[in-house]
N, C-alpha and C positions, 0 to 999 in steps of 0.2 A: 503493499499499500504506500501511498504518497504521504510523507510527513509534512509538517508545517513549512519546512524549508523548500519544498517543491513550488515552482512558480512559473508563470508565464512570462516570456519576454515582454518588455514594454511596448515594442513596436507593433505587434500583431496579436489579435485574439485575446486581449486583456480585459474585455468587458464581462458582463454576467453570462453571456452565452459561452465565452471561452472558459470561464470557471466551471460551468456545468459540464462542458466537454472534458475538461481536465479531471474533474471528479470521477467521471465515468471511465476514463482511461486508467485511473488509479484502481478502480474497482476490478477491472478486468486484467490488471497486471501489466499493462503496456507502458506504464510510466512508473519509475522507481522513486524512492525516497531522495529528496534534496536534488532532484534533476531540474535543470533549466529546460523549459519546454517552449518552443516557438511554434505558433499556429498561424498559418497564412491562408486566408480565404481563397478559394479557387472559384472561378467563374464557369458558366456553361449550363447550369441547371435552373429550372423554375420551380422544382418541387422539393428541394432539399438544400440545406447548408452543407458545404463540402470544404474541408480543410486539408492542407498539407501540414502534417505534424513532423517536426524535427526535434529529436531528443537523443542525447548520448550517442550521436553519430548515426542514428537510424532515421529513415524517412518512411512515413506511411500516410495513407489517407484516412480521414474520418468522415462519414456521411450521416447526417441527422435529418430525418424527414420533417417537413413543415406541415402544419395542419391546414394552411391556406396557401395555395400555389401563387407564384409571383407572375400573374398574368392580369390583363386588364379586366377580364370578366371575373365574377366571383366564382371560385372554383376551390371547394374544400374536399379533403380526402383524409381517411383515418391514417394516423401515423403508424399503425400496425403494418403498413406496407413495407416499412424498413426491415422488420423481421422477415417478411416474405422474400425480400430481395437477398438478404443474407442466406436464407435457406436455399433459394434458387442457386446462388453462387456455390454453396457447399455441395448441393446435389450434382450440379453439372461437373464440378471439379473431380468427382469420382469417376466420371466417364471420360471427359475430355478436358483435363486440367489446362491445356494450352489455350483454351478459349476463354478463360476467365481469370481475373485477379484472385489471389488467395485471401480468404477471410482470416484475419488475425485475431479477432476478438469481437464480442458483441455485448451490449448492455440494452436489453429490451426495454427496461424501465425508462431509460433515457431516450429510447427510440433512435439508437445509433449503433453503428458497427465500424470496425477499422479493417482496412484491406491494404494489400500491397500497393506501392506507388510505382506507376509505370511512366518513366520520364518521356515527355513529348518528343524529344529528339530521336528516341527509338520507337516510339508508339504514336505516330501522328494520328489525329482524328480524321476518319474517312470523309466526314462532311466537308472539312476544309480543303481536302484534296479535290473532291468533286466540284466544289464551287470555284476552285482555281482552274478548272478545266482538265485536271489530271484524272482521266477516266480510264482505269486499268480493267480490262474485261476479265483477265484471269483472277484478279482479287475479287471482283463482283461474283464470279463463279465460286470462289472459295467461301464467300459469305453464304451463298445458297447451300453449299454442301455442309457447312458447319451448322446452320440452323436446322437442316434436315437431320443431321446426326443427333442433335439434342432431342428433337421430336421422336426419332426412331428409338432411342434408348428409353424413353419415358412412356411410349405409347402403350395403352392398355394396362397400366400399372395401377391397381386399386389403392395401394398404399400411398402413392403420390397423389392420386385423385383426392384422397381424404386429407392429406397434408396440405394441399394447395386448393382447397375448396373455397376460394376467395371470390365468389361471385359478387358479393356486395361491393368489394373494393374495385373489382373490374368494371362493374357498372358505373361506379362513382368516378373513376379516373380514365376510363376508355370509352365505354359505350355512350354514356350521357353527354360528356363534353364534346364528343366527336359526332356520332351518328344522330343522337337525339337533338343536339344543339343545331346541327345543319337541318334537321327536319323542321325545326321552328322557323328557320330562315327561308325555307322553301316548302310552304305548306302543300303545294301540288305534289310533292314527293314525300310527304310526311308519313303516310301509311307504309310506303315501301321502305323508307329508311328505318322506321321503328321496327318493322318486321325483320329487317337485316340484323338489327341489334338483338332482338329476341332470339332469332335463330342462332346467332353466334353464341349467346350465353347458354343456349340449350345444348350445344354440341360439346361432347366430352371425349376427347381423343388422346391428348398428350399434354405435356408440360409446356406452357406458353410463356415466353418472356414478356410480351405485351408492349414493348417499346423498342423494337428492332429498327432503330433509325440510324442513319449514318453518323449522327452526332454522338451516338452511344456505341460506336464501333471503332476501335483502334486498329490501325494497319500495322500489326506487329511483325517482327522479323520472321515468325513461323506461321503467319496467317492472322485471321481476325481475332480480336479480343472483345467480348461483349460486356458493357457496363449498364448501369441503371435498370435493373430488373425488378423494380419495385411494383410493377404491374403483375408480377408472377401469379399465374393462375393455371389450374388444370382445365383445359377447355379445347377450343378449336385451333389447331395449328395453322389453319388457313389464315388466321388473323395475323400472325407473325409474318408470314410470307407477303400478304397484301400490304401490310404496314410498311415494310421495307421497300417493296416494289413501288409503292406510291411515291416515296421520296425520290426515286430515280426519275420518275416522270416529272415531278414538280420542278426538278433542276432544269429540265428542258423548257419550262415556262419562263424561267429567268434568262436562259441563254438559248433562244431559238436557233441560233447558228450552230449549237452543239446538240440540238435535240436528237438528231439521228444517232449520235454516239451514246447519249444517255439511254436511248431506247435499246441500243445494242447491249449496254450493261444490264438493263432490265431483263433482256432475253437470256443473257448469260446466267444471271442469278436464278431466274425462274427455271430454266432447263436443268441446271445443276441440282437445284432442290428436287424437282420432280423426278429426276432419275433415281433418287434414293428412297422414294416413298414406297414402303413395303407393308405398312400396317393397315392400309385401306386402299381402294382403287385410286391411283394417282389422278385419273380423270374426274373423279368425284371431289377430291380435294381441290383440284384446279377450278372446277365449276364454282365451288363456294368462294374461293379466292377471287375469281373473276367478277363475282357479283359484289364482293366487298370493296374492290379497288376503286370504283367510281364513287362510292359513298364516302370512303376515306379521302379521295381526291377532293370532293366537294367540301368535306369537313375541314380541310387545311387552308381553306380561304373563308369559310362561313361558319366555322365552329368556334369553340372557346379558346383554341390555341392555334391561330393562323400562323403560317410560316412567315418569318420576318423579312425575307429577302425578295418577295415579289411586289412589283409595282402594279398599278391598276390594270395595264394592258395584259400582264401575265395573269392576274386574277380572273380577268374576263375570259381568257383562253381556257383556263382550268375550268371555270364554272360552265362554259358552253359545252366542253367535251364531257364533263362529268354528267351533266343533265342529259345529254344525248345518249350516253351509255346506260344511265338509269332508266330512261325511257325505252331503250332498245337493248336490253342486256345480252351479253355474249357469254359463252361458257369457256372460252379459251383465251389464255393470257396473251398469246401472240396477236390475237385480233385486236385487243386493246392497244398494244404497242403500235400496231400498224395504223390504227385510227389516229392515235396521238401524233405520230410521225407525219401524217398527212394533214393534220389540222392546220388551219391558217393561224 
């Protein structure tokens, strides 16, 4: 435990929040007596406070969930999702440890856990690479293969289904702020979008990350590393695939000149994923995914968490294509890519 001599450095993390985190680190044994501890807030998330902690020559990250997310709309979520994320990381580490940071300790009472720090010079964020126009098809395929591996390991496991029965949290931080919020903005598609949400919640196949976004994927030396699994839920794996593919399409709204290349990455990821599906007919999972993609596409301009990098013309393009695909749904992901590539 930390004695009275342990203290935070004066330059970072010295407020009440820092003291709370320090006390939690003491309880889980990551900070020792009389240690000087430096905590630097890290950026990039809207749902949690994240710190780089430096103590006794060691560096690691601490993540603490917030009860209200840092977005313009009112968006609240239970902080128990922090424990779900730690559990997802531990579970995946048993199967494919190269895909996740290691969990070093957890304090569920404080709603936080500590994990290994992966330096950005070795683990750049995939979103930054994509926005810079660095679109590597082989890495996109490796992301699809990795997501599929996690789903395959967990598919049909009743123990995991019980451990990650987080329907209430998934509704609060995924279905409601995305599909149902978009439904309120587009009343002519309200029934369809709400049915999509209901059908997704009712489908129980595998362990779902819930936020497979390029901002939560690091381009590591040995392949992708997944972060931010606080939406972890045992449900429909098509959601993870759709969520990630949606982001590759969105990048093409920002850079129409590179839209074709982003669609190529979309196809590489989808094809790599679908090749590994063996727990159900791949065509059935693809159908569910293809129906989700336009709903999520619309939600990222008209839901509670719109992407920050699109201007009005990009939002109009997304809205038009999403609405057309909702009105005339397709069952194959390649058809969605082709329509988006051809859109004006």
